[in-house]
N, C-alpha and C positions, 0 to 999 in steps of 0.2 A: 713222904711226900718229894714233889720238887726241889732240888738243891739251885741257889741262884746260878745261873749260867755265867761261864768265863767271859761271857761279852759284856757290852756290846761292841757293835762295830766301831762306833764315834761316839761324838755325844751327843749327838742327833738320833741317830741310825743303830738299830739292834742288829742286823743280819747285810752282811755287804750283798746279799741278792735282791735288797731293794733297790740296788742303784744298778743294776744291768743295765746295758744298753736293751733295746728292742732286740736288734738281731740275736742278742746273745738270749734273753728269753726265749725267745721262739726257738733257736736252735737247742736250749732247753729244755721245752716241751715236746718238741718232735722225738727227742732222744727219750724223753720219760714216759710218753705216749706210746711208743714202740714195746718198751718194754712191760707198763703196766697191760696192753692190752693183750699182750699173750699170755701174761699172769693169771688176768680175767678169764682169759679163752680158754685156759686148762685148768683154771679151780673152781669157777663160780657155773652152775649146774644151768641158770637162766643165762648166761651170757653166750655159754657154749652152745645152748639150743637159736641163739638169736642170732650169732655169728653164722653157724652153720645154716639157717634160714633165710642169710641175706647172702650166702657165698662171700664172705667178709673173712680172709684170710689175714691175721695180726702180720703176719711175715711180709706181706707186700704192703702194709703202711710205709705210705714214704711222705705225704704232706695233710695237713690239716683238713684239706677237702675232701679227703678220702674217709673221715668220717660221717658224712651224709650219707655214705652206703647204709649204714645202721637207724634204726629206726629209733627214735625218741625214748628214754625211759620216764614212764609217768607214775605217780603214787597210784593207781589203780594195777599197775605193774608188779608193783613192790608189794601192796597188799595179795595180791594172786599168789606170788612167790611165798608167802608165807603161808596161804594156805594149801601150797602144793608141798611144800617143806617144814611144817609147823617142830618148834615155835621159830626159830630165827630166820626160815626161807631161804629159797634156793639162789638169792644173789648173795647169799654170804659167799666168801671164797676162801676159808681160813677151817680146820677143824677143830669142833669148838674146845678141844683142849689149848689151843692156843690163842683162846679170848681172854683178855685181862677185865671187861667189864660191859656191861650192857647199859644203854641210856634207851627212855620210850618216849615218844610223844605223849601230847595230853590227854588222847583219846577220844577226841572229838570226832573223828571221822566214821568209827564205829566201835573199835576196841585199841588202847595203847600200842602203838608198832615199836618195836624191838630193834634197836641199830646195834652190831656187836664194834666191838675196839678192840685190837691189839694192843700190848706194850708201847710200841712203836707207834701205834697209831696217839695213843694218849701223850706220847713225848711230842710228836710233831703236835698236837694241839695246843699242850703248853706251849710250845714256843711260839706257835703263831699269836696266841693270845698276850704273850708277852711282847712280841713284836711291834702289837699295835696298840697297848695301853703304853709301852715306851714312847712311841711316836706320839703320843697323846701329853703325854709330861709324867708319867708315872715313872719313879727312881727307884733304886735301894734305899732301905730308912723310912720311905714314907709312911703313913698309916692308909690303909686302903679297906674299905667298909662296903663289903659286898652284901647287896640287897636284892639278890636272884634269889626264889625260890632253890631249897637243895633238894625237895620231896620231889623225885620224879624228873624234874626240868633239867635240862644238859646244860642250863647256861652258869648253874653256881659253880659247879666242881671245875667247868673251864674257867671260868674267871679268878677262882683261889687259884688254881694251879700255874695261870699266868702270871699273876702277879706274886706270887713266892718264889717264880722262877726269876724274877727281877731281883728279888729282893727286899720287897715288900715286907710291911706286917700287917697281915690280914687279920679282917675283925668279919667273922663269917656270920653276918645279924641275920639273912636269908632274906623274906618278904614279911610283911607284917610287924605287930608292936611298935607301933608309930612314933608314942612318946619316948619310948627306950631308944629309937634309931638316933632320932634330934640329941638327947641327953648325951647319947655316947658321941656323936660329932664333938659336940662340946667337951667333953670331961677327956677325951683322948687325941685330941688334936686330928681328927681325920683330913686328909686332904683330897681322896679320891672317892665318890660313890658309885656305885653301878647296878642296875635296875631298870625296871621298863618307865617309859615317860610316864607312864600313867600314875605310877606309884611315887615317884619323883613329883610331880604335881600335887599329888596328896600330901605329900610331907610336908610342902611349903604351905599348905593352906594348915595343916594342922599347927605349923611352926606359929603361924601368923594367929593362931587361935590361942595357943599357949603365951603370947605374948613375948614369944622369942623371934630376936632379928636373926634371920638365918644367913642374911650376905654378909654378919659379922663375923662367923664361923672361917674354918679353916680351910672351907672346901674352896679346891679351885678346881677341880674337874668335877662334871656331872657325865657319867659314860652311861648310854641307855638303847636297850635291845629290845627283841619281844614282841615288838608292834612298830608302826612308824609315829613318827614323829621329830626326831632327831634333826632330820634334814628336810623337814617345814618351816620356812622361814618363822611365821607367826609363830610355831609352838617352840624351837627353838627361843626365839627372843623372851618370849615369855617367860619361860623355867631359866632361863640365864639370868632373867631380871629379879627373878624372886629367889634365887638361890646366890645372886651374886659370885656365880663361878660359870664357866666356859661349858658348853654340851658336845658332847661327841657321839656320832652315831657309831652304832656300832652290829651291823647285819652280819645274820649266820643263819644257819638251818639244822635241825638235828640230824638231818642226812648228811649236812656239809659244814663243817665247823672248822673256822669260820670262813665267812665269804669276802666280806670289805669293810673296813675301818675307817674314820677320819682320822686323819692324822693331825697335828697340833695347828695346820692351814686350815682345816675346815672347808677344803674346795671337792669335798664330795668324797664317799668311802671308797679307799684304794684296795682293790684285788689280792688276793695273794697269789700273782702268776706263777710262782715255783709251785704252788701245790695243788692249784685246777687251771685246767683250759676253758676258756670260757667262748661262747658265741652267744651272739645277740640276733632274735629271731623273728621275723613278723610273724606274731599271732593266729596271721589267718593263713597264708601260703608259706610259713615255714621256712623262706626264703633268709638269707643273713642281711642284716643290715649294718648299714656303717656305723662310723664314730659321728653323735652327734642324733641320731635317728633312735626313736624309741623301738623299742622292741621286746620280747621276752629272753631272760635271761637262761641261758642254759649252761649246766657244768658238768666237767668231766675230770674225774680224781688222777692225779698224777702219779701219788703213791699210796693212796688208802689200800691198807691190808684186808682189813676184816669182812667192810661192807663196801668196795670199792661201786663206783657210780659210773656209769657211759653214757653221757648225752642226757644229764639229768635236767628234767623239765620243770624249772621253779616257779614259775606262775608269773613269776614278778615281772614286771615291766619296769625298764631302767633306760638311761642313757650314757652311752660310753664314751668317755674321752682318753684316749693312749698317748696325750703328749706328758712330757715329762713335769711334773711340780718343780716350784722355785726351791726347795728345799733339798733339791736332788734325788727325789725317790719317783722311780723310770712305772714304777707299775702302772696299770690302766686306775682310773676311777670311775665311779658312777656317778652321774652329774644330780644331784637334789637326788641321792638315795633311792629308795624301791617308791618309785612313784604313784603305783597300783596293784592290783590284781588283775589277772588276765580272767579271773572266774569271777564267782560270787561269796569266795571266801571273807568273812568278817571276823576282825580282830576285837576282841571285847575284855579291856584290861589285861592283856596279855595271852590272850588265851582263843587261839585258834578256831573258829566256827564256821563248820559246813554246812549247807542247808540239808546234807545227807543225814546229818546228825540228827536232826531234828526230825526229818520225816521217818528216820528209824523209830522214834519214840512215839511220833504222834499216831503214826496208822498202825501202831501195835499197842495204842492205850484204849480201853472201853469207852463207849460213848461217844468217841468222833468217826467224821466221815474220812474219805479219803484225800479230801480238799485241805490246804491250807497255804498261808503266804506269810514271809516273814516281812516287817516294815521299818524301817530305818529312817528315822524323824527326829525333830531335835528334843523330843521328850525322851530319848534314849540318849543321849548327848550330854557331856561335862559344860556347861554355858559357859564356863572360862577356857577352857582347851579344845574342844569340839572330839575330843576322845569318846567312843560308845562306853557306856556304863552297864548297857545292855541292850535287849533289842523285844520288840514288840511283835506276836504271834498270833495272827486271826485263824483262826478253826472253824469248823462248822458241828453242831449239836447233833448228834443221830438220835433216834427215837429212844433209844434205852440209856441217856444219858444222865449221871446224877446231875442232883439238883447242883452241887459244887463243884463241876467237871472244871473249871477255870483254876479255882483252887488246888485241885490233886494235880492237873499235869503241871502246873505252874512249879510244884512241891517237886514232881520226880523230874523236870527238865534240871532242874537247881540243883538236884542230888548226882545228875549222871552227867550233865554239861558241864557245872561249874560254872556257868554263868546267871545272868538276871535274865529272867525271861516273863515280860508283862503279856499274859493270855486275856486275849479278846473273842469271845463266844459267841458265833454267829448263828441265826438260824438255816437250817438245811437247806443248799440250791443255792446261798447267798454268793458265793466265791465263782468265779468263772470257769468254765471246764475248758480244755484244750484236746484236740487228740494228736497235735504235735508237743513239742518242746513249751511246758508251764515256764513260768517265770515266777520262781520264788522267792527273789527276794524284790520290794520294790521300796523306791526312797522319795519320800514326801516332804 
């Protein structure tokens, strides 16, 4: 496992890079991009083809604006790469013998998506987690209870490695076993916990039902990721009150871990600008937008080895602020965290659910027609937090449908997608038809 680093840089800052001037950040990124683009063009089958088709020569790269000559990389491109060169895809840029680990998506888009990591990637990942946890207040000797899932999910091992690098004592609790989590907090003096906002809210409710005064515990840091919540003022206020602790937003994704996390100032998740180059683009025109304007976050790795990404479309709507913060940190922030999705992805108890994943099951299921609609209303939201606890699905009954179609389909969806789906079965012809783009998600 990772050994505690010889850092920190100061009493409050883990890495000197966090204090670089804007000029130094940009100079570092330009040099790193030149090296990275040359490496990607040599070693990734996908990007070698994309560069050739775009007439892009990495050796000619001179400015950030030169990236606009390249197309965006989207999830569909990654999935196509997996089909082209299974099992790890044509975007990979290493020989398999040089890979140290593979992490997977939750599989809700169609099948679990693998992402490879080298030993250097893993070390970089752990150090970035350490940087951000340190910025939030974690220190050597503190007790850190990880409540991210360790089964397949990328967050559990990343959080563990980062906390260990600082020198904290890690309790790998994983998710679930709620009463034991609470008992462990009190028995072992946990200072920091990490998990999804939904699970933190659930733990608080369980503690109340147990007659346990959670704010009297030793927990002073509630670190959350995997779904929106920590940067939403109402949610943050509620969970901080329930825990008697401060809550920090930890934003990342399987393909790019991590992206931006809160510091102790809670002024918005701070980007790791020595790890990724960011663009903020208008979702319709794809033109760059300035600081203070909403746009979709697009990422390019600066030193990722195994599965580097160039102009990765996250689909997340953000607002960037590049001004330094009062604590001396200079990397840009995402004000308000992730404000929403540019698509119809739903997040249910930390699981990303795409309408296409539901469609794949519904249209292959005996007894249904082609039509379906996903409904998001108050009946599938936690009344206290507003988090989604499930989703409603309206489908049409075909002539050969069994009497218990709804129950069978709900069970199948639960087994495959790992979320709760409330199925409403309607008569054939009830749902609207269209010859253009169907609206599969409605909010009532």
